[in-house]
BALOBA-1460 file (C-alpha; in Angstrom, 3 decimals):
// residues 233
<rec num="1" residu="m" x="-19.214" y="24.486" z="-56.452"/>
<rec num="2" residu="q" x="-16.217" y="22.894" z="-57.154"/>
<rec num="3" residu="p" x="-15.877" y="19.339" z="-58.410"/>
<rec num="4" residu="i" x="-14.789" y="16.156" z="-56.252"/>
<rec num="5" residu="y" x="-12.679" y="14.006" z="-58.446"/>
<rec num="6" residu="d" x="-11.578" y="10.104" z="-57.790"/>
<rec num="7" residu="e" x="-10.037" y="9.128" z="-60.792"/>
<rec num="8" residu="s" x="-13.096" y="7.922" z="-62.952"/>
<rec num="9" residu="f" x="-15.414" y="9.298" z="-60.422"/>
<rec num="10" residu="e" x="-16.892" y="12.670" z="-60.136"/>
<rec num="11" residu="m" x="-18.848" y="14.262" z="-57.481"/>
<rec num="12" residu="m" x="-20.478" y="17.720" z="-57.573"/>
<rec num="13" residu="v" x="-21.675" y="19.827" z="-54.497"/>
<rec num="14" residu="e" x="-24.774" y="21.139" z="-55.947"/>
<rec num="15" residu="d" x="-26.897" y="22.556" z="-52.447"/>
<rec num="16" residu="v" x="-26.463" y="22.891" z="-48.887"/>
<rec num="17" residu="e" x="-28.875" y="23.216" z="-46.237"/>
<rec num="18" residu="v" x="-28.275" y="23.342" z="-42.644"/>
<rec num="19" residu="g" x="-30.920" y="22.745" z="-40.172"/>
<rec num="20" residu="e" x="-31.761" y="24.225" z="-36.912"/>
<rec num="21" residu="r" x="-29.371" y="23.446" z="-33.927"/>
<rec num="22" residu="h" x="-29.988" y="20.263" z="-32.129"/>
<rec num="23" residu="q" x="-30.416" y="19.571" z="-28.378"/>
<rec num="24" residu="e" x="-26.911" y="17.672" z="-28.672"/>
<rec num="25" residu="g" x="-24.955" y="20.530" z="-30.342"/>
<rec num="26" residu="y" x="-24.838" y="19.737" z="-33.922"/>
<rec num="27" residu="h" x="-26.429" y="21.152" z="-36.727"/>
<rec num="28" residu="p" x="-28.144" y="18.742" z="-39.032"/>
<rec num="29" residu="v" x="-26.607" y="19.172" z="-43.001"/>
<rec num="30" residu="k" x="-27.752" y="18.063" z="-46.066"/>
<rec num="31" residu="l" x="-25.683" y="18.256" z="-49.186"/>
<rec num="32" residu="t" x="-27.133" y="17.639" z="-52.427"/>
<rec num="33" residu="t" x="-25.112" y="16.064" z="-54.804"/>
<rec num="34" residu="s" x="-24.828" y="14.923" z="-58.158"/>
<rec num="35" residu="r" x="-24.511" y="11.189" z="-57.076"/>
<rec num="36" residu="g" x="-27.230" y="11.736" z="-54.363"/>
<rec num="37" residu="f" x="-27.835" y="13.177" z="-50.805"/>
<rec num="38" residu="i" x="-25.068" y="12.940" z="-48.381"/>
<rec num="39" residu="y" x="-26.120" y="13.557" z="-44.378"/>
<rec num="40" residu="c" x="-24.114" y="15.237" z="-42.155"/>
<rec num="41" residu="r" x="-23.544" y="16.427" z="-38.158"/>
<rec num="42" residu="y" x="-22.106" y="19.613" z="-37.989"/>
<rec num="43" residu="y" x="-20.589" y="21.095" z="-34.950"/>
<rec num="44" residu="p" x="-19.960" y="24.946" z="-35.955"/>
<rec num="45" residu="v" x="-17.381" y="27.114" z="-34.225"/>
<rec num="46" residu="t" x="-17.794" y="30.974" z="-35.017"/>
<rec num="47" residu="g" x="-14.733" y="32.116" z="-37.465"/>
<rec num="48" residu="a" x="-13.041" y="28.087" z="-36.835"/>
<rec num="49" residu="k" x="-10.068" y="28.103" z="-39.245"/>
<rec num="50" residu="q" x="-9.708" y="23.564" z="-38.235"/>
<rec num="51" residu="a" x="-11.931" y="21.271" z="-38.062"/>
<rec num="52" residu="a" x="-12.153" y="17.203" z="-37.725"/>
<rec num="53" residu="i" x="-14.486" y="15.032" z="-39.731"/>
<rec num="54" residu="w" x="-15.413" y="11.870" z="-38.212"/>
<rec num="55" residu="v" x="-16.551" y="8.294" z="-39.903"/>
<rec num="56" residu="g" x="-17.338" y="5.157" z="-39.087"/>
<rec num="57" residu="g" x="-17.131" y="1.769" z="-40.424"/>
<rec num="58" residu="v" x="-19.502" y="-0.437" z="-43.026"/>
<rec num="59" residu="g" x="-22.035" y="-0.502" z="-40.406"/>
<rec num="60" residu="g" x="-23.309" y="2.970" z="-41.668"/>
<rec num="61" residu="d" x="-25.921" y="5.145" z="-39.712"/>
<rec num="62" residu="w" x="-24.018" y="7.101" z="-36.930"/>
<rec num="63" residu="d" x="-21.798" y="4.556" z="-35.817"/>
<rec num="64" residu="t" x="-18.789" y="5.687" z="-33.441"/>
<rec num="65" residu="p" x="-16.247" y="3.476" z="-31.625"/>
<rec num="66" residu="a" x="-15.231" y="3.847" z="-27.791"/>
<rec num="67" residu="q" x="-18.416" y="4.088" z="-26.278"/>
<rec num="68" residu="g" x="-19.535" y="7.564" z="-27.940"/>
<rec num="69" residu="l" x="-16.086" y="8.498" z="-28.897"/>
<rec num="70" residu="y" x="-17.249" y="10.656" z="-31.668"/>
<rec num="71" residu="p" x="-20.374" y="13.265" z="-30.515"/>
<rec num="72" residu="r" x="-18.066" y="13.201" z="-27.173"/>
<rec num="73" residu="l" x="-15.282" y="14.577" z="-29.011"/>
<rec num="74" residu="c" x="-17.412" y="16.786" z="-31.455"/>
<rec num="75" residu="q" x="-18.986" y="18.577" z="-28.491"/>
<rec num="76" residu="e" x="-15.701" y="19.141" z="-26.639"/>
<rec num="77" residu="l" x="-13.358" y="20.489" z="-29.354"/>
<rec num="78" residu="t" x="-15.644" y="23.386" z="-30.049"/>
<rec num="79" residu="s" x="-14.066" y="24.722" z="-26.919"/>
<rec num="80" residu="e" x="-10.911" y="24.575" z="-28.456"/>
<rec num="81" residu="g" x="-11.922" y="26.792" z="-31.688"/>
<rec num="82" residu="i" x="-12.532" y="23.393" z="-33.730"/>
<rec num="83" residu="a" x="-15.238" y="22.577" z="-35.392"/>
<rec num="84" residu="s" x="-16.543" y="19.246" z="-36.125"/>
<rec num="85" residu="l" x="-18.667" y="17.168" z="-38.630"/>
<rec num="86" residu="r" x="-19.807" y="13.796" z="-39.086"/>
<rec num="87" residu="v" x="-20.716" y="12.260" z="-42.190"/>
<rec num="88" residu="h" x="-23.275" y="9.719" z="-42.961"/>
<rec num="89" residu="y" x="-22.093" y="7.575" z="-45.774"/>
<rec num="90" residu="r" x="-24.624" y="7.269" z="-48.603"/>
<rec num="91" residu="y" x="-23.334" y="3.514" z="-49.540"/>
<rec num="92" residu="p" x="-20.953" y="2.297" z="-46.343"/>
<rec num="93" residu="t" x="-19.881" y="-0.884" z="-47.862"/>
<rec num="94" residu="e" x="-18.122" y="1.046" z="-51.036"/>
<rec num="95" residu="l" x="-14.928" y="2.543" z="-50.679"/>
<rec num="96" residu="v" x="-14.526" y="4.585" z="-53.762"/>
<rec num="97" residu="e" x="-18.449" y="6.586" z="-52.984"/>
<rec num="98" residu="a" x="-17.725" y="6.401" z="-49.186"/>
<rec num="99" residu="v" x="-14.321" y="8.239" z="-50.293"/>
<rec num="100" residu="l" x="-16.223" y="11.001" z="-52.229"/>
<rec num="101" residu="d" x="-18.776" y="11.333" z="-49.307"/>
<rec num="102" residu="v" x="-15.705" y="12.666" z="-47.258"/>
<rec num="103" residu="l" x="-14.525" y="14.809" z="-49.748"/>
<rec num="104" residu="a" x="-17.812" y="16.392" z="-50.192"/>
<rec num="105" residu="g" x="-17.465" y="16.905" z="-46.287"/>
<rec num="106" residu="i" x="-14.248" y="18.401" z="-46.502"/>
<rec num="107" residu="t" x="-15.659" y="20.486" z="-49.502"/>
<rec num="108" residu="f" x="-18.677" y="21.865" z="-47.085"/>
<rec num="109" residu="l" x="-15.909" y="22.841" z="-44.320"/>
<rec num="110" residu="q" x="-13.675" y="24.707" z="-46.822"/>
<rec num="111" residu="n" x="-16.825" y="26.639" z="-47.702"/>
<rec num="112" residu="e" x="-17.308" y="27.110" z="-44.328"/>
<rec num="113" residu="g" x="-13.809" y="29.169" z="-43.753"/>
<rec num="114" residu="i" x="-11.938" y="26.347" z="-42.536"/>
<rec num="115" residu="e" x="-8.158" y="25.827" z="-43.521"/>
<rec num="116" residu="s" x="-6.605" y="22.622" z="-41.760"/>
<rec num="117" residu="i" x="-8.925" y="19.517" z="-41.282"/>
<rec num="118" residu="a" x="-8.044" y="16.338" z="-39.401"/>
<rec num="119" residu="l" x="-10.085" y="12.711" z="-40.409"/>
<rec num="120" residu="i" x="-10.649" y="10.568" z="-38.485"/>
<rec num="121" residu="g" x="-11.818" y="6.786" z="-39.072"/>
<rec num="122" residu="h" x="-12.968" y="3.465" z="-37.542"/>
<rec num="123" residu="s" x="-12.229" y="0.250" z="-39.323"/>
<rec num="124" residu="f" x="-13.069" y="0.630" z="-43.055"/>
<rec num="125" residu="g" x="-13.275" y="4.321" z="-42.194"/>
<rec num="126" residu="g" x="-9.880" y="4.061" z="-41.544"/>
<rec num="127" residu="a" x="-9.188" y="3.203" z="-45.778"/>
<rec num="128" residu="v" x="-11.649" y="6.067" z="-46.155"/>
<rec num="129" residu="v" x="-9.926" y="8.836" z="-44.610"/>
<rec num="130" residu="i" x="-6.639" y="7.694" z="-45.809"/>
<rec num="131" residu="q" x="-8.081" y="7.965" z="-49.672"/>
<rec num="132" residu="a" x="-9.776" y="11.519" z="-48.929"/>
<rec num="133" residu="a" x="-6.420" y="12.526" z="-47.024"/>
<rec num="134" residu="a" x="-4.311" y="11.619" z="-50.187"/>
<rec num="135" residu="q" x="-6.445" y="13.549" z="-52.427"/>
<rec num="136" residu="a" x="-7.144" y="16.998" z="-50.155"/>
<rec num="137" residu="e" x="-4.327" y="19.208" z="-49.188"/>
<rec num="138" residu="d" x="-6.049" y="20.797" z="-46.289"/>
<rec num="139" residu="v" x="-6.060" y="17.595" z="-44.610"/>
<rec num="140" residu="h" x="-3.430" y="17.563" z="-41.885"/>
<rec num="141" residu="t" x="-3.806" y="14.536" z="-39.907"/>
<rec num="142" residu="v" x="-5.662" y="11.392" z="-39.759"/>
<rec num="143" residu="v" x="-6.596" y="9.030" z="-37.114"/>
<rec num="144" residu="t" x="-7.647" y="5.621" z="-37.939"/>
<rec num="145" residu="l" x="-9.289" y="3.362" z="-35.205"/>
<rec num="146" residu="a" x="-8.991" y="-0.307" z="-36.084"/>
<rec num="147" residu="t" x="-8.336" y="0.222" z="-39.674"/>
<rec num="148" residu="q" x="-8.353" y="-2.193" z="-42.318"/>
<rec num="149" residu="s" x="-5.536" y="-2.352" z="-44.175"/>
<rec num="150" residu="y" x="-7.381" y="-2.811" z="-47.587"/>
<rec num="151" residu="g" x="-7.346" y="0.172" z="-49.645"/>
<rec num="152" residu="a" x="-4.775" y="2.069" z="-47.403"/>
<rec num="153" residu="n" x="-2.273" y="2.141" z="-49.563"/>
<rec num="154" residu="p" x="-2.368" y="5.394" z="-50.120"/>
<rec num="155" residu="v" x="-0.965" y="6.311" z="-47.168"/>
<rec num="156" residu="r" x="2.470" y="6.620" z="-48.320"/>
<rec num="157" residu="e" x="1.252" y="10.121" z="-50.220"/>
<rec num="158" residu="l" x="0.744" y="11.868" z="-47.000"/>
<rec num="159" residu="a" x="4.267" y="12.109" z="-45.737"/>
<rec num="160" residu="t" x="5.332" y="15.632" z="-44.638"/>
<rec num="161" residu="r" x="2.115" y="17.418" z="-44.846"/>
<rec num="162" residu="c" x="-0.196" y="15.246" z="-43.040"/>
<rec num="163" residu="s" x="0.543" y="13.162" z="-39.662"/>
<rec num="164" residu="i" x="-0.866" y="9.857" z="-39.099"/>
<rec num="165" residu="l" x="-2.152" y="8.406" z="-36.053"/>
<rec num="166" residu="l" x="-3.340" y="4.396" z="-35.861"/>
<rec num="167" residu="l" x="-4.972" y="2.900" z="-32.974"/>
<rec num="168" residu="h" x="-5.595" y="-0.889" z="-32.578"/>
<rec num="169" residu="g" x="-6.887" y="-3.518" z="-30.233"/>
<rec num="170" residu="t" x="-4.390" y="-6.658" z="-29.923"/>
<rec num="171" residu="a" x="-7.834" y="-8.808" z="-29.088"/>
<rec num="172" residu="d" x="-9.497" y="-7.329" z="-32.173"/>
<rec num="173" residu="p" x="-11.659" y="-10.393" z="-33.675"/>
<rec num="174" residu="v" x="-12.786" y="-8.182" z="-36.932"/>
<rec num="175" residu="l" x="-9.194" y="-6.843" z="-38.270"/>
<rec num="176" residu="t" x="-6.433" y="-8.166" z="-36.958"/>
<rec num="177" residu="p" x="-3.889" y="-5.594" z="-35.587"/>
<rec num="178" residu="l" x="-1.678" y="-6.911" z="-38.064"/>
<rec num="179" residu="c" x="-3.634" y="-4.355" z="-40.412"/>
<rec num="180" residu="s" x="-2.514" y="-1.323" z="-38.504"/>
<rec num="181" residu="q" x="1.076" y="-2.248" z="-38.697"/>
<rec num="182" residu="q" x="0.861" y="-2.840" z="-42.264"/>
<rec num="183" residu="v" x="-0.318" y="0.530" z="-42.619"/>
<rec num="184" residu="y" x="2.040" y="1.773" z="-40.002"/>
<rec num="185" residu="q" x="4.998" y="0.101" z="-42.038"/>
<rec num="186" residu="l" x="3.311" y="1.790" z="-45.353"/>
<rec num="187" residu="a" x="3.206" y="5.159" z="-43.886"/>
<rec num="188" residu="l" x="6.407" y="7.662" z="-43.756"/>
<rec num="189" residu="e" x="6.969" y="9.995" z="-40.928"/>
<rec num="190" residu="p" x="5.039" y="11.573" z="-39.011"/>
<rec num="191" residu="k" x="3.607" y="8.517" z="-38.058"/>
<rec num="192" residu="h" x="2.519" y="6.845" z="-34.793"/>
<rec num="193" residu="l" x="1.101" y="3.303" z="-33.960"/>
<rec num="194" residu="i" x="-0.635" y="2.572" z="-30.246"/>
<rec num="195" residu="l" x="-1.289" y="-1.141" z="-29.697"/>
<rec num="196" residu="y" x="-3.840" y="-1.546" z="-26.929"/>
<rec num="197" residu="p" x="-3.724" y="-4.854" z="-25.336"/>
<rec num="198" residu="n" x="-6.765" y="-7.282" z="-25.007"/>
<rec num="199" residu="a" x="-8.891" y="-4.477" z="-26.565"/>
<rec num="200" residu="s" x="-11.289" y="-5.253" z="-29.185"/>
<rec num="201" residu="h" x="-12.873" y="-4.152" z="-32.535"/>
<rec num="202" residu="g" x="-14.755" y="-1.333" z="-30.954"/>
<rec num="203" residu="l" x="-12.144" y="0.186" z="-28.354"/>
<rec num="204" residu="d" x="-14.792" y="-0.359" z="-25.936"/>
<rec num="205" residu="e" x="-12.423" y="-1.485" z="-23.069"/>
<rec num="206" residu="v" x="-10.150" y="1.342" z="-23.469"/>
<rec num="207" residu="a" x="-12.452" y="4.068" z="-24.602"/>
<rec num="208" residu="q" x="-10.966" y="6.691" z="-21.873"/>
<rec num="209" residu="e" x="-7.557" y="6.416" z="-23.491"/>
<rec num="210" residu="v" x="-8.708" y="6.623" z="-26.228"/>
<rec num="211" residu="h" x="-10.462" y="9.323" z="-25.730"/>
<rec num="212" residu="q" x="-7.813" y="11.198" z="-24.274"/>
<rec num="213" residu="v" x="-5.262" y="10.166" z="-27.167"/>
<rec num="214" residu="v" x="-7.521" y="11.299" z="-29.899"/>
<rec num="215" residu="r" x="-8.603" y="14.709" z="-28.232"/>
<rec num="216" residu="d" x="-4.479" y="15.473" z="-27.239"/>
<rec num="217" residu="w" x="-3.581" y="14.687" z="-30.795"/>
<rec num="218" residu="v" x="-5.953" y="16.340" z="-32.920"/>
<rec num="219" residu="i" x="-5.525" y="19.455" z="-30.808"/>
<rec num="220" residu="e" x="-2.005" y="19.444" z="-31.252"/>
<rec num="221" residu="q" x="-1.795" y="18.483" z="-35.144"/>
<rec num="222" residu="l" x="-4.186" y="20.963" z="-35.728"/>
<rec num="223" residu="k" x="-2.433" y="23.571" z="-34.718"/>
<rec num="224" residu="l" x="1.108" y="22.429" z="-35.708"/>
<rec num="225" residu="d" x="2.563" y="24.373" z="-38.825"/>
<rec num="226" residu="r" x="2.667" y="21.214" z="-41.256"/>
<rec num="227" residu="f" x="6.135" y="21.315" z="-41.549"/>
<rec num="228" residu="s" x="6.990" y="20.862" z="-37.960"/>
<rec num="229" residu="s" x="8.482" y="18.637" z="-36.084"/>
<rec num="230" residu="v" x="5.277" y="16.017" z="-34.553"/>
<rec num="231" residu="s" x="5.490" y="15.463" z="-30.857"/>
<rec num="232" residu="l" x="3.808" y="12.303" z="-30.085"/>
<rec num="233" residu="p" x="2.147" y="10.954" z="-27.258"/>
């Protein structure tokens, strides 16, 4: 398979193993790469051309914000013809390695016939998906949830082909909402920022609102022509 580059780093996806469907709707996926194993959870849709990739923060594992937002939307979006892939970082505190993990996930989806991709990342994962999107032309929208600003400068490279939605709680004790505001200022159109009063880092207090906004955004953006104007929520 094709190599994945990030400046001085390179990763080659050498093998893919897809397991039997789990009762929660996903197929376990093991990507064997030149830099180790990447474990994923894949929610396929027969004939799908659109998909979303979901990543968490430095906690690693299968962490998700907003009271189970990721597994919930992964299952719901299949009814809209949108597949999903949750990516488990090999090294959840190392930005470059995490970006490579997401790029490997993109390669997997491309080999599955996917042509248009959304990337969604929480906290540290916000910078991860911004950097991955800057390197992958098939990514047409990015959603960040309580993102860090460190490592997010490539957001300026997303203009025209890739929209961005930033969500953040104003009572976030881990990463100030100024982080999302700074990223928003760096980004070019199409972009949108929503600040949730009194919501904390995990956005659990506004989980239902976040669920609806992210769901609608991903569906709309993946079904848009990438050069069309963006309709904001």
